[in-house]
N, C-alpha and C positions, 0 to 999 in steps of 0.2 A: 757431448755430453756436458754436464754444466759442471761448474766448479767445485772440488770436494773442501769443504770449510768442518772444521773442527769445531766442536758444540764450546768451546770460549770464543772462538772467533762469532760462534752462531749468535750468543752471549752479547756481548760487542757492537752485533750488528741492531738488538735490539733495544738493545739498550742506546745508542745511536739515532734508531730512525725514531724513538721516544725526544728526546733530547732535541729532533731538528725542528720537533713541530711539521712537517708534514706528514702526511695522513701516511698509512701503511702504502696505498695504491700509487701513489707521489715518490717514497721513498723509493722502492723496488724502483718504482721508471729508473729513477733518477739513478742506478744503484746496480741499473741491469741484473734484477736480483726474480727471479721469478715469485709474483706472489703469491702462489701455491704451493710453492718449495717454503716460505716465509712462514703463511701461517701453518706448513706439514711441522717445519723444525723445531715454531714455537710449541707447540702442540706437542709433541716427543719429548723437547726438555721441559714441560711443565712449565714454562714461560710466561705469567699472565700479562697483561698489558694493564700498566698503574691505572686505577682509576680516576688517580692528580692529572687534572686539565690545567697547564698551564694558561692564564690571563695577559693579554697583550693593550698594554693603553697605547688608545687611537686618540687621546684626545683626553688635556689639561680641562678638566672643569671646577674652580670652585666653588665650595656649598657654603652658602652660609644664610643664616636667615633671624633675623628678630622678630618673633611672628608680633604682630601688629593689633594691641590689645584693641578688645571690644568695646565703642562706643555707645553709648544710648543715651538720645539728644530727647525728652519729650517737654514739648510746651518748655519751657524759663527753666527744669533740670538735666542734670547734665550726672553722666553714672559710666566712669572707666573702670572697666572689669579686665582680668588678665585673659587670654588665649585661650588659654588651658583652665577658662571655666567650661566646669560641665555641662553640659547642654539641658539635663533634668532641670536645672537650677534655673536656668537662662530662659529656660517655655515658663520654669515659677515665675518667676519675675517678671516676668512680660504680660502671662494672665491676669499679674494685679495690677498693673498701669493699664488693662485697656479695659 
């Protein structure tokens, strides 16, 4: 027969499992707890699994971008526009020049 645990002990087990970052199966295997018992006790105590998932940073990446302006050169004329210039405006502008 397995180990008898109190409701408080089970609640602590559920908390520890969530904080461990392990899956339920992994946690139960590591702590020699039957997964069927884990799920049954969780259901019986009405404890739901948190929807929060903790992300782990695996690589630091610096993201910075200074959008390059749009430069139009037609013949001797040169026009520089911000990169945020709306596409319909650019299309109309190009139609006028071509």
